[in-house]
C-alpha positions as CSV (number, residue, x, y, z in Angstrom):
1,M,17.7,-6.3,16.0
2,T,16.8,-2.7,16.7
3,G,15.5,0.2,14.6
4,Q,19.0,1.7,14.5
5,G,21.5,0.5,11.9
6,Q,24.8,1.3,10.4
7,E,25.0,3.6,7.4
8,S,24.8,1.5,4.3
9,P,27.9,1.8,2.2
10,G,27.8,2.4,-1.6
11,S,24.9,3.1,-3.9
12,P,21.5,1.5,-3.3
13,Q,22.1,-0.7,-6.4
14,Q,25.5,-1.9,-4.9
15,V,23.9,-2.5,-1.5
16,Y,21.1,-4.6,-3.0
17,E,23.5,-6.5,-5.3
18,N,25.8,-7.3,-2.4
19,R,23.0,-8.5,-0.3
20,R,21.6,-10.6,-3.1
21,A,25.0,-12.2,-3.7
22,T,25.3,-13.1,0.0
23,L,21.8,-14.7,-0.2
24,R,22.7,-16.7,-3.3
25,I,25.7,-18.2,-1.4
26,E,23.4,-19.0,1.5
27,L,20.8,-20.5,-0.9
28,A,23.4,-22.8,-2.5
29,A,24.5,-24.0,0.9
30,L,20.9,-24.6,2.1
31,D,20.0,-26.3,-1.2
32,Q,22.9,-28.7,-0.7
33,R,21.8,-29.4,2.9
34,D,18.3,-29.9,1.7
35,R,19.4,-32.5,-0.8
36,N,21.6,-34.2,1.9
37,F,18.6,-34.5,4.3
38,A,16.4,-35.8,1.5
39,T,19.0,-38.4,0.7
40,A,19.5,-39.4,4.3
41,R,15.7,-39.7,4.8
42,G,15.5,-41.8,1.8
43,V,18.2,-44.2,3.0
44,L,16.6,-44.4,6.4
45,F,13.2,-45.2,4.8
46,L,14.7,-48.0,2.7
47,G,16.5,-49.3,5.8
48,G,13.3,-49.3,7.7
49,V,11.6,-51.2,4.9
50,F,14.4,-53.8,5.0
51,I,14.2,-54.2,8.8
52,T,10.4,-54.4,8.6
53,W,10.7,-57.2,6.0
54,R,13.2,-59.0,8.3
55,T,10.9,-58.6,11.2
56,L,7.9,-60.1,9.4
57,F,9.6,-62.9,7.6
58,D,12.9,-63.7,9.4
59,G,11.9,-63.3,13.0
60,L,14.0,-60.2,13.7
61,S,13.0,-58.4,16.8
62,G,10.8,-55.3,16.2
63,F,13.1,-53.4,18.6
64,W,15.5,-52.9,15.6
65,L,12.9,-50.6,14.0
66,L,13.1,-48.1,16.9
67,P,16.5,-46.5,16.1
68,P,15.8,-45.8,12.4
69,V,12.3,-44.5,13.2
70,A,13.8,-42.2,15.9
71,V,16.5,-40.9,13.7
72,F,14.0,-40.4,10.8
73,V,11.8,-38.3,13.1
74,V,14.8,-36.1,14.1
75,L,16.0,-35.8,10.5
76,A,12.5,-34.8,9.4
77,A,12.3,-32.0,12.0
78,M,15.8,-30.7,11.0
79,H,14.9,-31.0,7.3
80,N,11.7,-29.0,7.8
81,R,13.8,-26.2,9.4
82,V,16.2,-26.2,6.5
83,A,13.3,-26.2,4.1
84,R,11.8,-23.1,5.8
85,R,15.1,-21.3,5.6
86,L,15.5,-22.3,2.0
87,A,12.0,-20.9,1.2
88,R,12.9,-17.7,3.0
89,S,16.2,-17.3,1.1
90,R,14.3,-17.7,-2.2
91,R,11.8,-15.0,-1.1
92,A,14.6,-12.8,0.0
93,I,16.4,-13.1,-3.4
94,A,13.1,-12.3,-5.1
95,F,12.7,-9.3,-2.9
96,Y,16.1,-7.9,-4.0
97,D,15.4,-8.8,-7.6
98,R,12.3,-6.6,-7.4
99,A,14.3,-3.9,-5.6
100,L,16.9,-3.8,-8.3
101,D,14.2,-3.8,-11.0
102,R,12.7,-0.7,-9.3
103,I,16.1,1.0,-9.4
104,A,16.4,0.1,-13.1
105,D,12.8,1.4,-13.7
106,R,11.4,-2.0,-14.4
107,W,8.8,-1.9,-11.6
108,H,5.7,-1.4,-13.7
109,G,3.0,-3.9,-13.1
110,V,4.7,-5.4,-10.0
111,G,3.2,-5.0,-6.5
112,A,-0.1,-3.5,-5.2
113,S,-1.5,-1.0,-7.7
114,G,-3.9,0.7,-5.4
115,Q,-6.6,0.5,-8.1
116,R,-9.3,0.2,-5.3
117,Y,-8.5,3.7,-4.2
118,L,-8.8,5.3,-7.7
119,N,-11.7,7.8,-7.6
120,H,-12.2,9.8,-10.7
121,E,-14.0,12.5,-8.7
122,H,-11.0,13.1,-6.6
123,A,-9.3,16.5,-7.1
124,Y,-6.2,15.1,-8.7
125,A,-5.7,11.3,-8.2
126,S,-6.7,10.3,-11.7
127,D,-4.9,13.0,-13.5
128,L,-1.6,12.6,-11.7
129,D,-1.4,8.7,-11.8
130,I,-1.6,8.4,-8.0
131,F,-3.3,5.0,-8.1
132,G,-3.6,2.1,-10.6
133,E,-1.1,0.3,-12.8
134,R,2.2,2.3,-13.3
135,S,1.2,4.6,-10.5
136,L,2.9,6.4,-7.7
137,F,1.2,4.1,-5.2
138,Q,2.6,1.0,-7.0
139,L,6.1,2.5,-6.9
140,L,5.9,3.4,-3.2
141,C,3.9,0.7,-1.5
142,G,5.7,-1.9,0.5
143,S,2.9,-2.6,3.1
144,R,2.0,-6.1,4.0
145,T,-1.4,-5.3,5.5
146,R,-4.5,-3.7,4.0
147,I,-4.4,-1.0,6.8
148,G,-0.9,-0.1,5.7
149,E,-2.1,0.3,2.1
150,D,-5.1,2.3,3.2
151,L,-3.0,4.8,5.2
152,L,-0.5,5.3,2.3
153,A,-3.5,6.0,0.0
154,A,-4.8,8.5,2.5
155,W,-1.5,10.3,2.8
156,L,-1.3,10.5,-1.0
157,S,-4.9,11.8,-1.2
158,Q,-4.7,14.7,1.1
159,S,-1.9,17.0,2.4
160,A,-1.1,17.0,6.1
161,E,-0.2,19.8,8.4
162,A,3.4,21.1,8.2
163,K,4.2,19.8,11.7
164,T,3.0,16.3,10.8
165,V,4.9,16.3,7.5
166,L,8.2,17.4,9.3
167,E,7.7,14.5,11.8
168,R,7.2,12.1,8.9
169,Q,10.3,13.3,7.2
170,E,12.3,12.7,10.4
171,S,10.9,9.1,10.6
172,V,11.6,8.4,7.0
173,R,15.2,9.5,7.4
174,E,15.6,7.2,10.4
175,L,14.1,4.2,8.5
176,R,15.8,5.0,5.2
177,D,18.9,2.8,5.9
178,Q,17.1,0.2,7.9
179,M,17.3,-2.4,5.2
180,P,17.2,-5.4,7.6
181,F,13.9,-4.2,8.9
182,R,12.4,-3.7,5.4
183,E,13.7,-7.1,4.4
184,E,12.1,-8.8,7.4
185,L,8.8,-7.0,6.8
186,A,8.8,-8.1,3.1
187,L,9.7,-11.7,4.0
188,L,6.9,-12.4,6.5
189,D,5.4,-15.6,5.3
190,A,1.7,-15.1,6.1
191,E,-0.7,-15.1,3.2
192,V,-1.6,-11.7,1.8
193,H,-4.3,-11.0,-0.8
194,D,-7.1,-8.5,-1.4
195,E,-9.7,-10.3,0.7
196,L,-7.6,-10.1,3.9
197,D,-8.7,-6.8,5.4
198,Q,-7.7,-5.9,9.0
199,N,-10.3,-3.0,8.9
200,K,-12.9,-5.7,9.7
201,L,-11.3,-6.2,13.0
202,R,-11.6,-2.5,13.8
203,E,-15.3,-2.6,13.0
204,W,-15.9,-5.8,14.9
205,V,-14.4,-4.5,18.2
206,L,-16.7,-1.4,18.0
207,E,-19.7,-3.6,18.4
208,P,-20.8,-4.4,22.0
209,A,-19.4,-7.7,23.3
210,S,-21.9,-10.5,24.3
211,P,-20.2,-12.9,26.7
212,F,-22.3,-15.7,28.1
213,S,-23.4,-15.7,31.7
214,A,-21.6,-17.7,34.3
215,K,-24.8,-19.8,34.8
216,S,-24.9,-20.8,31.1
217,R,-21.2,-21.7,31.0
218,I,-21.4,-23.7,34.3
219,T,-24.4,-25.6,32.9
220,A,-22.6,-26.3,29.6
221,I,-19.6,-27.6,31.4
222,T,-21.7,-29.7,33.8
223,L,-23.6,-31.3,30.9
224,G,-20.3,-31.9,29.1
225,V,-18.9,-33.7,32.2
226,C,-22.1,-35.7,32.6
227,A,-22.0,-36.7,28.9
228,A,-18.4,-37.9,29.2
229,A,-19.2,-39.8,32.4
230,S,-22.3,-41.5,31.0
231,L,-20.4,-42.4,27.8
232,I,-17.7,-44.1,29.9
233,Y,-20.4,-45.8,32.0
234,H,-22.0,-47.2,28.8
235,L,-18.6,-48.4,27.4
236,C,-18.0,-50.2,30.7
237,G,-21.3,-52.1,30.3
238,G,-23.8,-49.7,31.7
239,L,-27.1,-48.7,30.2
240,I,-27.0,-46.6,27.1
241,S,-30.2,-44.9,28.1
242,V,-28.3,-42.7,30.6
243,F,-26.0,-41.4,27.9
244,L,-29.0,-40.8,25.6
245,T,-30.9,-38.9,28.3
246,V,-27.9,-36.5,28.8
247,L,-27.6,-36.1,25.1
248,V,-31.2,-35.1,24.7
249,V,-30.8,-32.6,27.6
250,E,-27.8,-31.1,25.8
251,I,-29.7,-30.7,22.6
252,V,-32.5,-28.9,24.4
253,F,-30.0,-26.7,26.2
254,Y,-28.0,-25.8,23.1
255,S,-31.1,-25.1,21.1
256,R,-31.5,-21.9,23.1
257,F,-28.0,-20.7,22.3
258,I,-27.1,-22.1,18.9
259,G,-28.2,-18.9,17.1
260,D,-26.0,-16.7,19.3
261,I,-23.1,-19.0,19.0
262,R,-23.2,-19.1,15.2
263,H,-23.6,-15.3,15.0
264,I,-20.5,-14.9,17.3
265,A,-18.6,-17.4,15.1
266,Q,-19.5,-15.8,11.8
267,S,-18.8,-12.2,12.9
268,A,-15.5,-13.2,14.5
269,D,-14.5,-15.2,11.4
270,D,-15.1,-12.1,9.2
271,A,-13.1,-10.0,11.7
272,G,-10.3,-12.5,11.6
273,S,-9.5,-11.7,8.0
274,G,-5.8,-10.9,7.9
275,L,-4.9,-11.7,11.5
276,A,-2.0,-13.9,10.6
277,I,0.0,-11.2,8.8
278,L,-1.1,-8.6,11.3
279,G,0.3,-10.7,14.1
280,Q,3.6,-11.2,12.3
281,V,3.9,-7.5,11.5
282,L,3.2,-6.6,15.2
283,Q,5.8,-9.1,16.4
284,L,8.4,-7.6,14.1
285,I,7.6,-4.0,15.2
286,E,7.6,-5.0,18.9
287,R,11.3,-5.9,18.6
288,Q,12.2,-2.4,17.3
289,Q,13.6,0.6,19.2
290,F,13.2,3.9,17.4
291,Q,14.5,7.5,17.9
292,S,12.3,9.8,15.9
293,A,9.2,11.2,17.6
294,G,6.6,9.8,15.2
295,L,8.1,6.3,15.3
296,V,8.6,6.4,19.1
297,R,4.9,7.4,19.6
298,A,3.6,4.7,17.3
299,R,5.8,2.1,18.9
300,A,4.7,3.2,22.4
301,S,1.1,2.5,21.6
302,L,2.0,-1.2,21.5
303,D,3.3,-1.2,25.1
304,V,0.4,-2.5,27.2
305,E,0.2,-4.4,30.4
306,G,0.2,-8.1,30.2
307,H,0.8,-9.9,26.9
308,V,2.1,-8.0,23.9
309,P,-0.2,-7.2,21.0
310,S,1.2,-9.9,18.7
311,W,0.4,-12.5,21.4
312,Q,-3.1,-11.3,21.8
313,I,-3.7,-11.3,18.0
314,H,-2.4,-14.8,17.7
315,R,-4.6,-15.9,20.7
316,L,-7.7,-14.4,19.0
317,R,-6.8,-16.2,15.7
318,N,-6.5,-19.5,17.6
319,Q,-9.8,-19.0,19.4
320,I,-11.6,-18.2,16.2
321,Q,-10.1,-21.3,14.6
322,N,-11.1,-23.5,17.5
323,L,-14.7,-22.1,17.6
324,N,-15.1,-22.7,13.8
325,A,-13.7,-26.3,14.2
326,C,-16.2,-26.9,17.0
327,L,-19.0,-25.9,14.7
328,Q,-17.9,-27.1,11.3
329,N,-15.2,-29.8,11.5
330,Q,-16.8,-33.2,10.9
331,F,-14.6,-34.9,13.5
332,F,-14.3,-32.2,16.1
333,A,-17.8,-30.7,16.0
334,P,-19.6,-33.8,17.5
335,L,-17.0,-34.1,20.3
336,G,-17.1,-30.4,20.9
337,F,-20.9,-30.4,21.3
338,L,-20.8,-33.5,23.4
339,F,-18.4,-32.1,25.9
340,G,-20.0,-28.6,26.1
341,M,-17.3,-26.6,24.3
342,P,-19.2,-24.2,21.9
343,I,-20.5,-21.9,24.6
344,E,-17.1,-21.7,26.4
345,L,-15.2,-21.0,23.1
346,A,-17.7,-18.4,22.0
347,H,-17.5,-16.8,25.4
348,R,-13.7,-16.6,25.2
349,V,-14.0,-14.8,21.8
350,E,-16.4,-12.3,23.2
351,M,-14.3,-11.7,26.3
352,W,-11.3,-11.0,24.1
353,R,-13.4,-8.4,22.3
354,E,-14.5,-6.9,25.6
355,I,-11.0,-6.8,27.2
356,V,-8.6,-6.4,24.4
357,G,-10.9,-4.7,21.9
358,P,-10.4,-1.1,23.2
359,H,-6.7,-1.3,22.3
360,I,-7.2,-2.5,18.7
361,N,-7.6,0.9,17.1
362,D,-4.3,2.1,18.5
363,W,-2.5,-1.1,17.5
364,L,-3.8,-1.0,13.9
365,Q,-2.9,2.7,13.6
366,A,0.6,2.0,14.8
367,V,1.0,-0.8,12.3
368,A,-0.4,1.3,9.5
369,E,1.9,4.3,10.3
370,I,5.1,2.3,10.6
371,E,4.3,0.4,7.4
372,T,3.6,3.6,5.5
373,L,6.7,5.3,6.8
374,T,8.6,2.1,5.8
375,S,7.2,2.4,2.3
376,L,8.4,6.0,2.0
377,S,11.7,5.2,3.5
378,G,12.3,2.4,0.9
379,Y,11.7,4.9,-1.8
380,A,14.0,7.4,-0.1
381,F,16.8,4.8,0.1
382,E,16.4,3.8,-3.6
383,H,16.5,7.5,-4.7
384,P,19.3,9.1,-2.8
385,D,19.5,12.1,-5.1
386,D,15.9,13.1,-4.3
387,V,15.6,15.8,-1.6
388,F,13.2,16.4,1.2
389,P,11.2,19.6,0.4
390,E,11.5,22.7,2.6
391,L,8.0,23.6,3.9
392,T,7.5,27.4,4.0
393,P,5.5,29.0,6.8
394,E,1.9,30.1,6.0
395,E,2.7,33.7,6.8
396,D,5.2,33.7,3.9
397,G,2.3,33.2,1.4
398,L,2.1,31.1,-1.7
399,C,5.3,29.3,-2.8
400,F,6.3,26.6,-5.2
401,D,10.0,27.1,-6.0
402,A,11.6,24.1,-7.6
403,V,15.1,23.7,-9.0
404,E,15.8,20.8,-11.5
405,I,12.4,19.1,-10.8
406,G,11.5,15.9,-12.6
407,H,8.7,13.4,-12.7
408,P,9.3,10.4,-10.4
409,L,7.5,7.9,-12.6
410,I,9.6,8.6,-15.7
411,P,12.8,6.5,-15.9
412,A,15.7,8.6,-14.5
413,A,17.7,8.3,-17.8
414,K,14.9,9.8,-19.8
415,C,13.7,12.4,-17.2
416,I,14.3,16.0,-18.2
417,R,14.3,18.4,-15.3
418,N,13.2,22.0,-15.2
419,N,13.1,25.0,-12.9
420,V,9.6,26.3,-11.9
421,K,8.8,29.2,-9.6
422,L,5.3,30.2,-8.5
423,G,4.4,32.4,-5.6
424,R,2.5,35.4,-4.3
425,D,4.1,37.7,-6.8
426,M,3.8,35.2,-9.7
427,P,0.5,33.2,-9.2
428,L,0.1,32.3,-12.9
429,I,2.2,30.6,-15.5
430,M,0.7,30.0,-19.0
431,I,2.4,27.3,-21.0
432,S,2.2,27.0,-24.8
433,G,3.9,24.5,-27.0
434,S,3.6,21.8,-29.6
435,N,2.0,18.4,-29.3
436,M,4.1,16.0,-27.2
437,S,6.5,18.7,-26.3
438,G,6.1,18.3,-22.5
439,K,3.4,20.7,-21.3
440,S,1.2,18.0,-19.7
441,T,4.2,16.2,-18.2
442,L,5.3,19.5,-16.5
443,L,1.9,19.9,-14.9
444,R,2.0,16.3,-13.7
445,T,5.5,16.7,-12.4
446,I,4.5,19.7,-10.3
447,G,1.4,18.0,-9.1
448,I,2.9,14.7,-8.1
449,S,5.8,16.4,-6.5
450,A,3.5,18.4,-4.3
451,V,1.6,15.2,-3.4
452,L,4.9,13.5,-2.4
453,A,6.1,16.6,-0.5
454,W,3.0,16.8,1.7
455,A,2.9,13.1,2.3
456,G,6.3,13.3,3.9
457,A,8.4,11.8,1.1
458,P,11.5,13.1,-0.8
459,V,10.9,14.5,-4.3
460,R,12.9,14.3,-7.6
461,A,14.5,17.7,-7.5
462,T,17.7,19.5,-6.5
463,Q,15.7,21.8,-4.3
464,L,12.0,22.4,-3.6
465,R,10.4,25.0,-1.4
466,L,6.7,25.1,-1.2
467,S,3.8,26.2,1.0
468,R,1.0,23.9,2.0
469,V,-1.3,23.3,-1.0
470,Q,-4.3,21.4,-2.1
471,V,-3.7,20.3,-5.7
472,G,-6.6,20.6,-8.1
473,T,-6.4,19.4,-11.7
474,E,-8.3,19.4,-14.9
475,M,-6.3,17.3,-17.4
476,R,-7.7,14.0,-18.6
477,I,-11.1,14.9,-19.9
478,H,-13.2,12.5,-22.0
479,D,-16.8,12.7,-23.4
480,S,-19.3,10.0,-22.6
481,L,-21.5,8.6,-25.3
482,Q,-23.4,6.4,-22.8
483,S,-24.3,9.2,-20.5
484,G,-24.7,11.8,-23.3
485,V,-22.1,14.1,-21.8
486,S,-20.0,16.1,-24.2
487,L,-16.3,16.8,-23.9
488,F,-16.9,20.5,-23.2
489,Y,-19.6,19.8,-20.5
490,T,-17.2,17.3,-18.8
491,A,-14.4,19.9,-18.9
492,I,-16.5,22.7,-17.4
493,S,-17.9,20.4,-14.7
494,R,-14.4,19.5,-13.7
495,L,-13.4,23.1,-13.7
496,K,-16.3,23.9,-11.4
497,T,-14.9,21.4,-9.0
498,V,-11.4,23.0,-9.1
499,V,-12.8,26.5,-8.7
500,E,-14.8,25.4,-5.6
501,L,-11.5,24.4,-4.0
502,A,-10.1,28.0,-4.3
503,G,-10.4,30.1,-1.2
504,K,-10.3,27.1,1.1
505,T,-7.6,25.8,3.3
506,P,-5.0,24.6,2.2
507,T,-4.4,27.0,-0.7
508,L,-5.3,25.6,-4.1
509,L,-2.5,24.8,-6.6
510,F,-4.4,24.5,-9.9
511,L,-3.1,22.6,-12.9
512,L,-5.2,23.1,-16.0
513,D,-4.4,21.3,-19.2
514,E,-5.8,22.7,-22.5
515,I,-8.4,24.7,-20.6
516,L,-11.9,24.8,-22.1
517,Q,-11.0,22.6,-25.0
518,G,-14.1,21.7,-27.1
519,T,-15.5,25.2,-27.7
520,N,-14.8,28.0,-30.2
521,S,-11.7,30.3,-29.8
522,H,-13.7,33.4,-28.7
523,D,-15.7,31.7,-26.0
524,R,-12.6,29.8,-24.9
525,R,-10.6,33.0,-24.5
526,V,-13.3,34.9,-22.6
527,G,-14.2,31.9,-20.4
528,A,-10.6,30.9,-19.6
529,E,-9.7,34.5,-18.6
530,G,-12.8,34.6,-16.3
531,I,-12.0,31.3,-14.6
532,I,-8.3,32.1,-14.1
533,R,-9.1,35.5,-12.7
534,Q,-11.6,34.0,-10.3
535,L,-9.0,31.4,-9.1
536,I,-6.3,34.0,-8.5
537,E,-8.7,36.4,-6.8
538,R,-9.6,33.6,-4.4
539,G,-5.9,33.2,-3.5
540,A,-5.1,30.2,-5.7
541,F,-2.0,29.9,-7.9
542,G,-1.0,27.5,-10.7
543,L,-0.2,26.7,-14.3
544,V,-2.4,26.5,-17.4
545,T,-1.4,24.9,-20.8
546,T,-2.9,25.7,-24.2
547,H,-2.5,25.1,-27.9
548,D,-4.6,28.2,-28.6
549,L,-2.2,31.2,-28.7
550,A,-5.1,33.6,-28.2
551,L,-5.1,32.4,-24.6
552,T,-1.5,33.4,-24.0
553,K,-2.8,37.0,-24.2
554,I,-4.5,36.4,-20.9
555,V,-1.1,36.9,-19.2
556,E,-1.2,40.6,-20.2
557,A,-4.2,41.2,-18.1
558,F,-2.3,40.3,-15.0
559,G,0.8,42.4,-15.7
560,S,3.9,41.3,-13.8
561,R,2.0,38.7,-11.8
562,A,1.8,36.2,-14.7
563,T,4.2,35.0,-17.3
564,N,4.3,32.9,-20.5
565,I,6.7,29.9,-21.0
566,H,6.8,27.4,-23.8
567,F,8.3,24.1,-25.1
568,E,9.7,23.7,-28.6
569,D,10.2,20.9,-31.1
570,H,12.6,20.4,-34.0
571,L,11.9,18.6,-37.3
572,I,15.1,17.0,-38.5
573,N,15.2,14.7,-41.5
574,G,11.5,14.0,-41.2
575,K,11.6,13.1,-37.5
576,M,10.3,15.2,-34.6
577,Y,12.6,15.9,-31.7
578,F,11.8,17.4,-28.4
579,D,14.2,18.6,-25.7
580,H,11.4,19.2,-23.1
581,R,13.1,22.3,-21.8
582,I,11.2,25.3,-20.6
583,R,11.8,28.6,-22.5
584,Q,10.4,32.0,-21.7
585,G,7.7,33.6,-23.8
586,V,5.1,32.2,-26.2
587,V,5.9,29.4,-28.6
588,R,6.5,30.6,-32.2
589,K,5.7,27.5,-34.2
590,S,3.5,24.4,-34.2
591,N,4.1,20.8,-35.2
592,A,0.5,19.9,-35.9
593,L,0.8,20.1,-39.7
594,E,4.2,18.4,-39.7
595,L,2.8,15.5,-37.6
596,M,-0.2,15.1,-40.0
597,R,2.2,14.9,-43.0
598,M,4.5,12.5,-41.2
599,I,1.7,9.9,-40.9
600,G,0.7,10.3,-44.5
601,L,-2.1,12.9,-44.5
602,D,-2.0,15.2,-47.5
603,V,-2.1,18.6,-45.8
604,P,-1.1,21.7,-47.8
605,D,1.1,24.4,-46.4
606,D,-0.8,27.7,-46.1
607,G,2.4,29.7,-46.1
608,R,1.4,31.8,-43.1
609,P,3.7,32.1,-40.0
610,F,2.4,30.4,-36.9
611,D,2.2,33.5,-34.8
612,S,0.3,35.7,-37.2
613,E,-3.1,36.9,-36.2
């Protein structure tokens, strides 16, 4: 199979359902074959028991046992192959079940969450649900290795150069319809869990290798031969003292090296974490032929003289297992010591590190890149209406121009889309509106779309043009009783972090939710205007939400370079309804009192219009 495939007909849901239906037919056939083999093996076993009984008690020749035993061995081998195919078919059906769940927006809580990458000090990750349960990472990630997960997290944490992103888009387009490749990657049967980390291999090969000298190895081999010869001599009637003498010499000899051998074994064992799945992923990638520049370059890094990377990785895994067995296995360790094997096995591990080690970083990077691009391509395939953003040149200045943009983590049937336009001539949008009307969701929609765009993925929009940006947010702010930090102090500390991003490259896209909440209206108005002015003067642009209508007056200070928009709600028969649609201007009513009354609080109506001063 190659990296090129035919255009998949029909919708993603139809493609997945067709493939699952085919797999279910295959599963039924394999299940029947599995039962047939099990029955045949059972019959042969009973036949063997009968022949054995006849042999023991009726004088039947033992020769008659050979045919059923031979047939049983052949059937067992064939049955094992069917069992493996059966297990793979079940995994494949589960894979498409999960894929269909994602399309139906039932993906929450399934797959790697990326919780380990969540850093509350990051400029936007916590506020935009990039990592953790129900996060963007969980929706996207299809990697089978830790290094693939690490690279996806890195791409979602920092925007790349425009040239790099365009190359990623080209690669994602190529991989988008390569469903067989994504299926094979998902169905690799090596164990995968959080403790298996291929980064340890990268760290291990950076350390200087310590192979043993030829003199030490020759001595170990010679002692091993002498030990074997003296043991045979004793078993043939010779003196045991010869064997014991060789054994004592071996003990003295190995006492000089046992510390080094154990250190080599321990460090190699730590580095060997995740080698099984790494080797399988490499083997799969080695069979591919790609066309886009990024994929071709990544694949080319696996073309080395001699054995292919997957073979080298499997060889290292076997060498580490053999060395561990020689030191720890109750049966093999005494024989390994007796025949002088520990030094030779440790030497081979170190020679692998010395010869193959310099290639490891390139191999791991290739695997990580192709896995990450495959994750993005799976998302692109399952969201065919999403578009690849147009990246505007730096000389064109600030730009975020979205048509019908929506939040990718909201179920498609419930997602309300809006148009948003920011740029050099309009660097500030102030958003007012009622509780739960959609202000925060709009900020997150813009932020997460920018993150997706500059990672190389498509976005949920009809059209998106944007310049390269660094997203900075101040949204989810909480006080801390344990550390004695107030809500307001936490808010201004976060704002300081955002302000410090302004004036740097790339340009800051700020998203500030309920700016300076936790202080009085006067200080909030003065402070908010000062912060926003500082951000814009440093070349940043963005959106700010507020419940405090006094802050909407800040727009006037910027003239035509700022605007007010708002969201509305409607109270109908005692229920609050929101359409989550952007409207121009400042909101004219609030739902706070209505919400208080709806939950049973006795709040009087002061009779004043909401927009009076």
